[in-house]
C-alpha positions in Angstrom: 0.3 -0.1 0.1 1.4 2.9 -1.2 2.5 6.0 2.0 0.5 8.9 2.4 2.5 11.6 1.4 2.3 13.6 4.6 3.3 10.4 6.1 6.6 10.2 4.7 10.0 10.8 6.6 12.0 13.2 4.8 15.5 11.9 6.9 15.1 8.1 5.3 14.5 9.4 2.1 17.3 10.0 -0.4 17.0 13.7 -1.5 17.0 14.1 -5.2 20.8 15.3 -5.7 19.5 17.7 -8.7 16.9 18.9 -7.1 17.6 19.0 -2.7 21.3 19.4 -2.5 21.3 23.2 -3.1 18.8 23.4 -1.2 20.2 21.9 1.8 23.4 24.0 1.7 21.3 26.7 1.6 20.1 25.8 4.9 23.2 24.7 6.4 24.9 28.1 4.9 22.3 30.3 6.0 22.8 33.1 8.5 22.0 32.6 12.1 22.6 29.6 14.3 21.5 26.1 14.1 20.9 23.7 16.8 23.5 20.3 16.7 20.6 18.2 16.2 19.2 20.1 13.0 22.7 20.6 11.5 23.4 17.3 12.2 20.4 16.2 10.4 21.1 18.0 7.6 24.2 16.8 7.1 23.0 13.2 7.3 20.8 13.9 4.5 22.8 15.8 1.8 25.4 13.0 2.5 22.5 10.6 1.6 21.9 13.1 -1.5 25.4 13.2 -2.6 26.1 9.3 -2.2 23.0 9.1 -4.9 24.4 11.8 -7.0 27.8 9.6 -6.7 26.7 6.5 -7.6 24.8 8.1 -11.0 28.2 10.0 -11.5 30.4 6.7 -11.8 27.3 5.1 -14.0 28.2 7.8 -16.3 31.9 7.4 -16.4 33.0 10.9 -14.7 35.5 11.2 -12.1 35.0 12.1 -8.6 36.7 15.4 -9.1 35.4 16.3 -11.7 31.6 15.2 -10.2 32.4 17.0 -7.2 33.4 20.3 -9.0 30.0 19.7 -11.3 28.2 19.6 -8.1 29.4 22.7 -6.6 29.3 24.5 -9.5 25.2 23.8 -9.8 24.7 24.8 -6.1 27.0 28.1 -6.0 24.1 30.3 -7.2 22.2 28.9 -4.2 24.5 30.2 -1.5 23.1 33.2 0.5 25.0 36.5 0.1 24.4 39.5 2.0 24.8 43.0 0.7 26.7 45.1 3.2 23.6 46.8 5.1 22.2 43.7 6.0 25.7 42.0 7.2 26.1 45.1 9.3 22.6 44.4 10.4 23.5 41.0 11.6 26.6 42.2 13.1 25.3 44.6 15.6 26.2 47.6 13.4 29.5 46.8 13.0 31.6 48.0 10.0 34.6 48.0 8.2 37.3 46.1 9.9 35.6 45.3 12.7 32.7 43.8 10.7 35.6 41.5 8.1 36.7 40.3 11.4 33.4 39.3 12.7 32.8 37.4 9.7 35.7 36.1 9.5 35.6 34.7 12.7 31.7 33.5 12.1 33.2 31.6 9.5 35.7 30.2 11.5 33.1 28.9 14.2 30.5 27.6 11.5 33.4 25.2 9.3 34.9 24.2 12.9 31.1 23.3 14.0 30.8 21.5 10.7 34.4 19.6 10.8 33.7 18.8 14.4 30.2 16.8 13.2 31.7 15.4 10.5 34.9 14.2 12.2 32.8 12.8 15.0 30.5 11.0 12.7 33.4 9.7 10.7 35.0 8.2 14.5 31.6 6.5 14.9 31.9 4.7 12.0 35.6 3.9 12.5 34.6 2.4 16.1 32.2 0.2 13.7 34.3 -1.3 10.6 31.5 -2.7 8.8 29.5 0.8 8.5 33.0 2.2 7.3 32.2 2.1 4.0 29.0 4.9 4.4 32.0 7.8 5.9 33.3 9.2 2.5 29.8 10.2 1.8 29.7 12.2 5.0 33.0 13.9 4.1 32.2 14.4 1.2 29.2 16.2 2.3 31.0 18.2 4.8 33.5 19.0 2.1 30.6 20.4 0.1 29.5 22.4 3.2 32.8 24.1 4.2 33.3 25.0 0.6 30.3 26.9 0.3 30.5 28.9 3.9 34.6 29.9 2.5 32.6 31.0 -0.7 29.8 32.7 1.5 32.8 34.6 3.5 35.0 35.5 0.2 31.8 36.8 -1.0 30.9 38.7 1.7 34.6 40.3 2.8 34.5 42.1 -0.9 31.1 43.6 0.3 32.4 45.4 3.3 35.7 46.2 1.5 33.4 47.7 -1.8 34.7 45.6 -4.3 31.6 45.6 -6.6 31.6 42.2 -8.5 29.9 43.2 -11.4 27.2 40.7 -13.7 24.3 38.2 -13.2 23.8 36.2 -9.6 25.1 32.9 -11.0 28.1 35.0 -13.1 28.6 36.6 -9.4 28.8 33.1 -7.9 30.8 31.3 -10.2 33.5 34.5 -9.8 33.5 33.9 -6.2 33.6 29.9 -6.6 37.0 30.4 -9.0 38.2 33.1 -6.4 37.7 30.7 -3.7 39.6 27.8 -5.9 42.5 30.1 -6.1 42.2 31.7 -2.5 42.4 35.2 -3.8 40.3 38.0 -4.0 39.0 39.3 -7.2 40.4 41.9 -9.1 38.1 44.9 -10.0 40.1 46.0 -12.4 40.0 43.0 -14.7 36.7 43.2 -16.7 37.3 39.4 -18.1 37.4 38.0 -14.7 33.7 37.0 -14.6 33.3 36.1 -18.1 36.5 33.7 -17.9 35.6 32.0 -14.8 33.6 29.1 -15.7 37.1 28.2 -18.1 38.8 25.2 -18.4 41.8 25.9 -15.9 39.2 27.7 -13.3 37.7 24.1 -13.9 41.2 22.4 -13.0 41.3 24.7 -10.1 38.1 24.0 -8.3 38.4 20.1 -9.0 41.8 20.6 -7.3 40.4 22.7 -4.3 37.5 20.6 -3.7 39.8 17.3 -3.6 42.5 19.1 -1.1 40.0 19.9 1.0 38.4 16.6 0.7 41.9 14.7 1.3 42.1 17.5 4.4 38.8 15.9 5.6 39.7 12.2 5.5 42.7 12.9 8.0 39.3 13.1 10.3 38.9 9.3 10.3 40.0 8.3 13.7 38.5 6.3 16.5 36.5 7.7 19.2 36.8 11.7 19.5 40.2 12.3 17.4 38.0 12.6 14.6 35.8 15.5 15.9 38.7 17.3 17.2 40.9 17.0 14.4 38.1 18.0 12.0 37.0 20.9 14.1 40.7 22.3 13.9 41.5 21.9 10.6 38.7 23.9 9.1 39.5 26.5 11.7 42.9 27.0 10.7 41.9 27.0 6.6 39.3 29.3 6.9 41.2 31.7 9.0 43.9 31.5 6.2 41.9 32.0 3.7 40.2 35.4 5.2 43.6 36.8 5.6 44.6 36.0 2.1 41.4 37.6 0.6 41.4 40.6 2.8 45.0 41.4 2.4 44.0 40.9 -1.4 41.5 43.4 -1.0 42.7 45.9 1.0 45.1 46.4 -2.4 42.2 46.1 -4.7 40.1 48.4 -3.8 38.5 51.2 -6.2 40.5 54.3 -6.6 39.5 56.8 -3.7 37.7 54.4 -1.8 40.2 53.9 1.0 40.2 51.4 3.6 37.0 51.0 5.2 36.4 52.5 8.2 34.6 51.7 11.4 31.2 53.6 12.1 32.0 56.6 14.3 29.1 55.7 16.5 30.6 52.6 17.2 34.1 53.6 17.9 33.0 54.0 21.5 31.8 50.9 22.0 34.7 49.0 20.5 37.5 50.7 22.2 39.3 48.7 24.8 
């Protein structure tokens, strides 16, 4: 007998990778705190979706790196990027360098949390060898979410520093993804930077960056809590390094006459020690 639609359990379904991966990543990267149980649930559902997509990719003969890059390029336009006004509102009125500091700290916390959850899941699988085969799907999900959080950070740092990237939403998402693959900020004085973002060299750089990130997460496969500790620490360090590199780039590439972002004078007294 068919199960009524309203009685189906979403957590037990395998999400359609063509339809739901972007939605799940969007929820996992949206502003605001997620309850640990909800984050774990969404990561598990994403892992099942990606596992299903990987099986289909193998049938088509696609390599893991190429498939990972294709998946990420498909979800990139759905990563929620906030404008400067919204960023300041969400970060207690901060502006300029203080806002950039807070964005990096928030992204570090987010990737550290994802790494800790993914590492804990991997450690649990390690402790139960028959289930170890499911761990790679969990780590791929972690890799995709961490990459999305970092692309979001990179894009929002461009907002803070006034480096405007022109183009449609999809074009800008691809340009930010390409910049993440290179771990650099976008040069606003290079008009072809967006139009060339989908070139073969960029796709190769994205594939390699995703595989390096996945490789980093594979080191979290360890017994008991070692996976959780390693996963969180490695992600925090990598996100901090990205934030520093992009901010250094954007300070140099600010449009002429814009200068370094300043702190809102109304906040100076609150921010001074």
